[in-house]
KOLVO-129562 format. One record per residue (C-alpha): residue number from 1; x, y, z. Coordinates in pm, whole numbers. Layout:
REC num      x      y      z
REC NUM      X      Y      Z
...
This chain:
REC num      x      y      z
REC   1   1000  -6985 -20408
REC   2   1231  -6756 -20605
REC   3   1584  -6883 -20672
REC   4   1846  -6636 -20551
REC   5   2170  -6599 -20746
REC   6   2482  -6544 -20538
REC   7   2831  -6451 -20658
REC   8   3125  -6557 -20433
REC   9   3460  -6385 -20490
REC  10   3780  -6522 -20333
REC  11   4125  -6613 -20459
REC  12   4137  -6925 -20240
REC  13   3984  -7224 -20421
REC  14   3914  -7409 -20095
REC  15   3700  -7125 -19958
REC  16   3511  -7100 -20289
REC  17   3447  -7476 -20283
REC  18   3320  -7491 -19921
REC  19   3104  -7176 -19947
REC  20   2957  -7282 -20283
REC  21   2870  -7630 -20157
REC  22   2709  -7490 -19838
REC  23   2488  -7245 -20032
REC  24   2397  -7487 -20312
REC  25   2281  -7746 -20059
REC  26   2042  -7481 -19920
REC  27   1889  -7421 -20263
REC  28   2082  -7115 -20381
REC  29   2222  -7064 -20732
REC  30   2595  -6994 -20698
REC  31   2864  -6856 -20930
REC  32   3227  -6789 -20836
REC  33   3515  -6560 -20931
REC  34   3880  -6556 -20820
REC  35   3945  -6184 -20874
REC  36   3761  -5852 -20875
REC  37   3815  -5821 -21250
REC  38   3647  -6159 -21312
REC  39   3368  -6068 -21066
REC  40   3302  -5737 -21246
REC  41   3281  -5916 -21579
REC  42   3025  -6163 -21442
REC  43   2839  -5889 -21254
REC  44   2795  -5689 -21575
REC  45   2653  -5984 -21770
REC  46   2440  -6160 -21508
REC  47   2178  -6081 -21247
REC  48   2285  -6143 -20887
REC  49   2090  -6092 -20564
REC  50   2390  -6105 -20330
REC  51   2770  -6071 -20352
REC  52   3009  -6238 -20104
REC  53   3364  -6112 -20144
REC  54   3700  -6146 -19973
REC  55   3855  -5808 -19893
REC  56   4208  -5917 -19987
REC  57   4210  -5989 -20360
REC  58   4480  -5966 -20631
REC  59   4451  -5656 -20851
REC  60   4144  -5453 -20756
REC  61   4084  -5497 -20383
REC  62   3764  -5616 -20221
REC  63   3693  -5253 -20117
REC  64   3731  -5146 -20482
REC  65   3492  -5421 -20592
REC  66   3243  -5313 -20324
REC  67   3255  -4951 -20444
REC  68   3206  -5062 -20805
REC  69   2900  -5273 -20720
REC  70   2742  -5005 -20498
REC  71   2792  -4737 -20765
REC  72   2584  -4942 -21010
REC  73   2342  -5146 -20795
REC  74   2323  -4978 -20451
REC  75   2047  -5211 -20326
REC  76   2240  -5538 -20381
REC  77   2377  -5657 -20044
REC  78   2750  -5731 -20021
REC  79   2893  -5952 -19746
REC  80   3269  -5920 -19703
REC  81   3510  -6186 -19578
REC  82   3811  -6076 -19379
REC  83   4103  -6252 -19218
REC  84   4123  -6275 -18840
REC  85   4296  -5969 -18697
REC  86   4190  -5730 -18978
REC  87   3838  -5651 -18854
REC  88   3908  -5277 -18900
REC  89   3903  -5343 -19277
REC  90   3555  -5495 -19244
REC  91   3437  -5189 -19051
REC  92   3566  -4967 -19332
REC  93   3378  -5184 -19583
REC  94   3055  -5151 -19386
REC  95   3095  -4773 -19384
REC  96   3111  -4794 -19764
REC  97   2787  -4993 -19782
REC  98   2870  -5357 -19705
REC  99   2582  -5544 -19542
REC 100   2799  -5730 -19289
REC 101   3118  -5932 -19262
REC 102   3242  -6285 -19193
REC 103   3577  -6366 -19036
REC 104   3795  -6648 -19168
REC 105   3774  -6940 -19131
REC 106   3414  -6911 -19251
REC 107   3162  -7098 -19035
REC 108   2894  -7257 -19263
REC 109   2610  -7191 -19015
REC 110   2711  -6825 -18978
REC 111   2736  -6797 -19355
REC 112   2383  -6936 -19411
REC 113   2235  -6719 -19134
REC 114   2391  -6400 -19272
REC 115   2295  -6484 -19633
REC 116   1933  -6545 -19531
REC 117   1916  -6217 -19339
REC 118   2072  -6018 -19624
REC 119   1839  -6162 -19887
REC 120   1528  -6110 -19673
REC 121   1610  -5742 -19630
REC 122   1694  -5713 -20000
REC 123   1356  -5860 -20100
REC 124   1176  -5634 -19851
REC 125   1340  -5327 -20005
REC 126   1244  -5444 -20353
REC 127    883  -5504 -20245
REC 128    865  -5157 -20091
REC 129   1000  -4998 -20409
REC 130    749  -5194 -20620
REC 131    461  -5108 -20388
REC 132    543  -4737 -20390
REC 133    571  -4744 -20768
REC 134    232  -4916 -20794
REC 135     79  -4667 -20553
REC 136    210  -4374 -20754
REC 137     72  -4528 -21073
REC 138   -261  -4615 -20914
REC 139   -318  -4269 -20777
REC 140   -148  -4073 -21053
REC 141   -380  -3791 -21158
REC 142   -370  -3921 -21515
REC 143   -555  -4232 -21392
REC 144   -846  -4035 -21250
REC 145  -1103  -4108 -21516
REC 146  -1250  -3814 -21703
REC 147  -1236  -3644 -22044
REC 148  -1496  -3374 -21979
REC 149  -1379  -3009 -21975
REC 150  -1443  -2990 -21598
REC 151  -1215  -3288 -21529
REC 152   -945  -3169 -21768
REC 153   -940  -2839 -21580
REC 154   -907  -3033 -21254
REC 155   -612  -3233 -21394
REC 156   -436  -2914 -21503
REC 157   -477  -2767 -21155
REC 158   -340  -3083 -20990
REC 159    -28  -3057 -21208
REC 160     23  -2695 -21104
REC 161    -18  -2742 -20729
REC 162     99  -3097 -20650
REC 163    464  -2996 -20604
REC 164    381  -2702 -20374
REC 165    369  -2721 -19994
REC 166     41  -2527 -19969
REC 167   -260  -2658 -19780
REC 168   -541  -2763 -20012
REC 169   -918  -2781 -19968
REC 170  -1108  -3025 -20191
REC 171  -1480  -2961 -20223
REC 172  -1737  -3191 -20376
REC 173  -2039  -3408 -20310
REC 174  -2007  -3752 -20151
REC 175  -1885  -4011 -20396
REC 176  -1715  -3772 -20639
REC 177  -1365  -3905 -20564
REC 178  -1218  -3643 -20332
REC 179   -983  -3893 -20166
REC 180   -860  -4011 -20505
REC 181   -772  -3650 -20590
REC 182   -594  -3613 -20254
REC 183   -389  -3928 -20319
REC 184   -304  -3805 -20669
REC 185   -175  -3480 -20519
REC 186     39  -3673 -20269
REC 187    185  -3928 -20511
REC 188    263  -3658 -20767
REC 189    444  -3450 -20502
REC 190    792  -3449 -20351
REC 191    641  -3626 -20048
REC 192    543  -3936 -20248
REC 193    792  -4162 -20065
REC 194    657  -4054 -19725
REC 195    329  -4156 -19554
REC 196    -18  -4063 -19677
REC 197   -246  -4074 -19372
REC 198   -625  -4052 -19400
REC 199   -836  -3926 -19111
REC 200  -1215  -3950 -19144
REC 201  -1341  -3668 -18925
REC 202  -1699  -3796 -18952
REC 203  -1622  -4153 -18845
REC 204  -1412  -4098 -18531
REC 205  -1610  -4000 -18218
REC 206  -1526  -3654 -18085
REC 207  -1414  -3778 -17744
REC 208  -1129  -3985 -17892
REC 209  -1046  -3771 -18197
REC 210   -791  -3556 -18009
REC 211   -594  -3865 -17908
REC 212   -616  -4003 -18263
REC 213   -488  -3679 -18413
REC 214   -224  -3573 -18162
REC 215   -152  -3889 -17962
REC 216   -136  -3910 -17583
REC 217    106  -3975 -17301
REC 218     81  -4275 -17070
REC 219   -169  -4202 -16791
REC 220   -314  -3896 -16969
REC 221   -666  -4029 -16903
REC 222   -841  -4344 -16785
REC 223   -740  -4628 -17015
REC 224   -423  -4457 -17146
REC 225   -198  -4744 -17041
REC 226     83  -4657 -17278
REC 227    212  -4369 -17490
REC 228     34  -4333 -17824
REC 229    166  -4176 -18145
REC 230   -100  -3964 -18316
REC 231   -187  -3977 -18686
REC 232    -35  -3635 -18749
REC 233    296  -3760 -18613
REC 234    270  -4074 -18827
REC 235    243  -3846 -19132
REC 236    560  -3648 -19058
REC 237    728  -3542 -19387
REC 238    422  -3679 -19570
REC 239     58  -3581 -19623
REC 240   -245  -3579 -19395
REC 241   -585  -3612 -19565
REC 242   -860  -3478 -19339
REC 243  -1178  -3616 -19493
REC 244  -1509  -3445 -19405
REC 245  -1327  -3166 -19220
REC 246  -1662  -2991 -19169
REC 247  -1751  -3252 -18905
REC 248  -1453  -3170 -18681
REC 249  -1537  -3048 -18330
REC 250  -1485  -2673 -18274
REC 251  -1239  -2733 -17989
REC 252  -1029  -2959 -18210
REC 253  -1051  -2706 -18492
REC 254   -864  -2464 -18265
REC 255   -590  -2719 -18194
REC 256   -561  -2809 -18562
REC 257   -525  -2439 -18642
REC 258   -232  -2416 -18401
REC 259    -64  -2707 -18578
REC 260   -111  -2534 -18915
REC 261     34  -2212 -18776
REC 262    320  -2347 -18566
REC 263    388  -2686 -18728
REC 264    398  -2847 -18385
REC 265    170  -3064 -18171
REC 266    116  -3132 -17803
REC 267     10  -3482 -17706
REC 268   -285  -3523 -17471
REC 269   -131  -3509 -17124
REC 270    204  -3398 -17266
REC 271    422  -3099 -17177
REC 272    673  -3097 -17465
REC 273    573  -2977 -17809
REC 274    679  -3187 -18108
REC 275    778  -3023 -18435
REC 276    623  -3187 -18744
REC 277    626  -3128 -19118
REC 278    305  -3262 -19270
REC 279    110  -3117 -19561
REC 280   -263  -3087 -19499
REC 281   -519  -3173 -19764
REC 282   -876  -3137 -19637
REC 283  -1203  -3235 -19802
REC 284  -1567  -3160 -19739
REC 285  -1909  -3205 -19893
REC 286  -2035  -2904 -19699
REC 287  -2027  -2538 -19799
REC 288  -1778  -2425 -19536
REC 289  -1847  -2055 -19592
REC 290  -2206  -2115 -19479
REC 291  -2076  -2319 -19184
REC 292  -1852  -2025 -19090
REC 293  -2147  -1784 -19098
REC 294  -2347  -2028 -18884
REC 295  -2052  -2038 -18637
REC 296  -2013  -2413 -18690
REC 297  -1667  -2380 -18842
REC 298  -1382  -2147 -18743
REC 299  -1323  -1868 -18991
REC 300   -947  -1857 -18925
REC 301   -916  -2233 -18984
REC 302  -1119  -2205 -19303
REC 303   -878  -1948 -19447
REC 304   -577  -2154 -19336
REC 305   -710  -2460 -19517
REC 306   -845  -2271 -19815
REC 307   -508  -2167 -19963
REC 308   -594  -2356 -20283
REC 309   -943  -2493 -20351
REC 310  -1021  -2779 -20585
REC 311  -1381  -2847 -20680
REC 312  -1458  -3200 -20794
REC 313  -1767  -3181 -21019
REC 314  -2064  -3412 -20955
REC 315  -2124  -3683 -21212
REC 316  -2446  -3522 -21339
REC 317  -2236  -3225 -21456
REC 318  -1995  -3441 -21655
REC 319  -2214  -3698 -21825
REC 320  -1964  -3730 -22110
REC 321  -1751  -3923 -21861
REC 322  -2018  -4183 -21777
REC 323  -1943  -4426 -22067
REC 324  -1571  -4390 -21994
REC 325  -1617  -4460 -21623
REC 326  -1862  -4746 -21673
REC 327  -1629  -4926 -21914
REC 328  -1332  -4860 -21682
REC 329  -1515  -5029 -21393
REC 330  -1612  -5316 -21625
REC 331  -1250  -5373 -21730
REC 332  -1137  -5362 -21368
REC 333  -1396  -5625 -21272
REC 334  -1293  -5845 -21565
REC 335   -934  -5844 -21438
REC 336  -1039  -5924 -21081
REC 337  -1315  -6180 -21148
REC 338  -1187  -6336 -21470
REC 339  -1511  -6295 -21668
REC 340  -1506  -6139 -22014
REC 341  -1806  -5905 -22032
REC 342  -1742  -5680 -22331
REC 343  -1974  -5387 -22270
REC 344  -2324  -5251 -22228
REC 345  -2627  -5270 -22456
REC 346  -2728  -4933 -22600
REC 347  -3042  -4888 -22390
REC 348  -2843  -4969 -22074
REC 349  -2582  -4702 -22151
REC 350  -2863  -4457 -22233
REC 351  -3012  -4522 -21889
REC 352  -2673  -4471 -21721
REC 353  -2636  -4136 -21897
REC 354  -2992  -4023 -21816
REC 355  -2967  -4103 -21443
REC 356  -2883  -3807 -21212
REC 357  -2640  -4008 -20992
REC 358  -2694  -3856 -20646
REC 359  -2422  -4093 -20520
REC 360  -2188  -3986 -20803
REC 361  -1896  -4206 -20917
REC 362  -1928  -4436 -20616
REC 363  -2292  -4507 -20703
REC 364  -2204  -4572 -21068
REC 365  -1934  -4819 -20967
REC 366  -2177  -5003 -20740
REC 367  -2439  -5021 -21017
REC 368  -2185  -5158 -21265
REC 369  -2058  -5415 -21013
REC 370  -2413  -5534 -20933
REC 371  -2492  -5580 -21302
REC 372  -2157  -5752 -21361
REC 373  -2208  -6004 -21080
REC 374  -2560  -6096 -21199
REC 375  -2500  -6096 -21575
REC 376  -2409  -6431 -21743
REC 377  -2390  -6277 -22093
REC 378  -2109  -6112 -22292
REC 379  -2285  -5775 -22269
REC 380  -2485  -5624 -21985
REC 381  -2853  -5584 -22065
REC 382  -3143  -5416 -21892
REC 383  -3239  -5727 -21695
REC 384  -2937  -5692 -21465
REC 385  -2957  -5321 -21387
REC 386  -3075  -5177 -21057
REC 387  -3461  -5153 -21056
REC 388  -3460  -4770 -21062
REC 389  -3250  -4780 -21377
REC 390  -3470  -5048 -21533
REC 391  -3761  -4805 -21488
REC 392  -3561  -4539 -21674
REC 393  -3506  -4777 -21967
REC 394  -3872  -4877 -21972
REC 395  -3982  -4513 -21961
REC 396  -3751  -4437 -22251
REC 397  -3884  -4730 -22452
REC 398  -4244  -4625 -22382
REC 399  -4162  -4271 -22491
REC 400  -4006  -4400 -22814
REC 401  -4308  -4623 -22880
REC 402  -4545  -4336 -22809
REC 403  -4358  -4106 -23046
REC 404  -4357  -4376 -23312
REC 405  -4735  -4423 -23277
REC 406  -4797  -4049 -23302
REC 407  -4579  -4025 -23612
REC 408  -4749  -4329 -23769
REC 409  -5096  -4184 -23697
REC 410  -5001  -3855 -23862
REC 411  -4872  -4031 -24174
REC 412  -5195  -4236 -24206
REC 413  -5414  -3925 -24172
REC 414  -5215  -3735 -24438
REC 415  -5234  -4036 -24672
REC 416  -5614  -4062 -24630
REC 417  -5656  -3687 -24685
REC 418  -5438  -3691 -24996
REC 419  -5634  -3984 -25140
REC 420  -5961  -3792 -25095
REC 421  -5836  -3449 -25207
REC 422  -5855  -3348 -24838
REC 423  -6222  -3429 -24809
REC 424  -6247  -3476 -24436
REC 425  -6569  -3683 -24439
REC 426  -6433  -3932 -24694
REC 427  -6093  -3945 -24519
REC 428  -6269  -4018 -24186
REC 429  -6462  -4298 -24351
REC 430  -6139  -4454 -24487
REC 431  -5980  -4431 -24141
REC 432  -6289  -4580 -23969
REC 433  -6345  -4284 -23739
REC 434  -6597  -4000 -23719
REC 435  -6534  -3664 -23887
REC 436  -6521  -3502 -23540
REC 437  -6253  -3748 -23427
REC 438  -6057  -3680 -23746
REC 439  -6066  -3303 -23690
REC 440  -5947  -3350 -23331
REC 441  -5652  -3555 -23454
REC 442  -5580  -3311 -23738
REC 443  -5566  -3029 -23482
REC 444  -5325  -3232 -23266
REC 445  -5096  -3282 -23565
REC 446  -5128  -2919 -23684
REC 447  -5300  -3031 -24006
REC 448  -5603  -2798 -23994
REC 449  -5576  -2487 -24211
REC 450  -5512  -2173 -24000
């Protein structure tokens, strides 16, 4: 358990003594000061998680100390102590950012309860800040792996459009990383601190999708026992990622279009429209223009979504990225599992590059993970690859062996011919074959005179 450092500020030694003893007995680290000036000096040279201060202090007042602390460390909670009959001063302090107040004489149980509450909320805020920072780093576009020209072009486009409010359509085959691109757009935008909500249009049955998207009122249909907030409402001020938008029911496409046009929703069974501000990023592995022509997707919705289009290239079109991706997945597994596999043998990497990857980056990651789990060595060799990739390696080896044999045969024939002044009968005798067989081989190697 982390030790929390608390600074108590009061010009009455007795209060400092009682409060310090109470907190120390509960496991807290405690420092004290008898004036705001002394408290500021200690605050500037130490790390505290909580400040407890009397409002009536010599020199700089408790309110002045509060303002100083909040101007430099706004997240640190400050509990103020006030004399009985001057509660209005405590209210003023809370308006200026104090967490809460204690009235004199200080009750030890009330003190411990308030300190615990203040520190729990402080730690929660710090965890949220850390989590959001990690999320932004994890999904930052610079961490989408790729050095190929196609990926560099994608990165440049993300930089240009992430700060805009425009709807975006991401197109690409399954497994190319469309959601990762969507998250990068969100966490590089002004909405990064707000929710990122993913809706898989292919996974949610059509009959419940409307309720999932827009929510419903109590009693709207059988089983609607309470009011439900929809996913679009959850994403207010943030981003909604509609994955596989091409699978959305035509009736719901119409209702989604209204949201895009009016920025408002109507719950199932509701009568009052709710204004929302959510950016829409949609993704599909279908060619929506063909779906529009086939009347499977609304043309007006397509153009609403298609303000900016990003195309995520399939892995087979950016094979320069395969070694980079494979080693990235290997490093990630090393951190998670604790093994120290250093890389791939040459023929394994050759097989990874030669494969067409119909499942794209997701398939590559699965192949690397399978090999990693099975491999006991410091490098991954052919034995631990997926069988279809083992066949690729074996085919490559057979091709190399065949080419080596053909080249060796040609060299032996030329040597025999040179040793016999190109007398074909004598050369055939040296090689242990008939003259007819020699001529056939000479023809194959383009050694017969034209």
